[in-house]
C-alpha positions as CSV (number, residue, x, y, z in Angstrom):
1,M,12.3,-5.4,-3.9
2,R,11.6,-7.2,-7.1
3,Y,8.0,-7.5,-8.3
4,T,6.7,-10.4,-10.4
5,N,3.5,-10.3,-12.3
6,I,2.6,-13.5,-14.3
7,I,-0.2,-13.3,-16.8
8,S,-2.1,-16.5,-17.8
9,T,-4.2,-16.2,-20.9
10,T,-5.4,-19.8,-20.9
11,D,-8.8,-20.2,-19.3
12,P,-8.1,-22.8,-16.5
13,I,-11.7,-24.1,-16.7
14,N,-12.1,-24.8,-20.4
15,G,-8.5,-24.6,-21.6
16,F,-9.2,-22.0,-24.3
17,N,-6.5,-19.5,-25.1
18,I,-7.7,-16.0,-24.7
19,T,-6.3,-13.8,-27.6
20,S,-8.2,-10.6,-26.9
21,L,-7.9,-9.6,-23.2
22,K,-10.1,-6.5,-23.5
23,D,-13.2,-6.8,-21.4
24,R,-12.4,-10.4,-20.4
25,P,-13.1,-11.3,-16.8
26,H,-9.9,-11.8,-14.8
27,L,-8.7,-12.5,-11.4
28,V,-5.5,-11.5,-9.6
29,E,-4.1,-13.9,-7.1
30,G,-1.0,-13.6,-4.9
31,G,0.7,-11.1,-2.7
32,D,2.0,-7.5,-3.1
33,S,5.3,-8.5,-4.7
34,N,4.2,-11.6,-6.6
35,N,0.9,-12.1,-8.3
36,L,-0.8,-14.0,-11.0
37,T,-3.4,-12.5,-13.3
38,I,-5.7,-15.2,-14.8
39,Y,-8.0,-14.4,-17.7
40,F,-11.2,-16.2,-18.3
41,E,-13.3,-16.7,-21.5
42,T,-16.6,-16.0,-19.7
43,K,-18.0,-14.8,-16.4
44,S,-19.4,-18.3,-15.9
45,S,-15.9,-19.8,-16.3
46,L,-14.6,-17.3,-13.7
47,Q,-17.4,-18.3,-11.3
48,A,-16.7,-22.0,-11.9
49,Y,-13.0,-21.3,-10.9
50,L,-14.1,-19.4,-7.8
51,D,-16.4,-22.2,-6.8
52,I,-13.6,-24.8,-6.6
53,P,-13.2,-25.7,-2.9
54,V,-9.8,-24.9,-1.5
55,E,-8.1,-27.2,1.0
56,H,-6.4,-25.8,4.0
57,P,-4.6,-28.8,5.6
58,E,-2.6,-26.5,7.9
59,Q,-5.9,-25.5,9.7
60,D,-6.6,-29.0,11.0
61,L,-3.7,-29.7,13.3
62,S,-5.6,-31.8,15.8
63,K,-3.3,-34.8,15.2
64,T,0.4,-34.6,15.8
65,Q,3.2,-36.9,14.6
66,S,5.1,-36.5,17.8
67,N,5.3,-39.4,20.3
68,P,5.3,-38.0,23.8
69,T,5.4,-41.4,25.4
70,G,8.8,-42.3,24.1
71,D,7.9,-45.9,23.5
72,Y,7.9,-45.6,19.7
73,T,4.8,-47.6,19.1
74,N,1.5,-46.6,17.5
């Protein structure tokens, strides 16, 4: 199995490039074989990132695109 670890040193909230990673807040996202480590300039920047709402469109499947009547009208 091949493992991939991508490291992002650009803070996604403020766009600053992090040159010294020591003691910087970071977050690891992804699965066991593929993950992304994101570094942040400050803890507040990390918190702002965590506070971004995540959409889960696959969880609201109350509507379907199938047409069980077969008349092909809306």
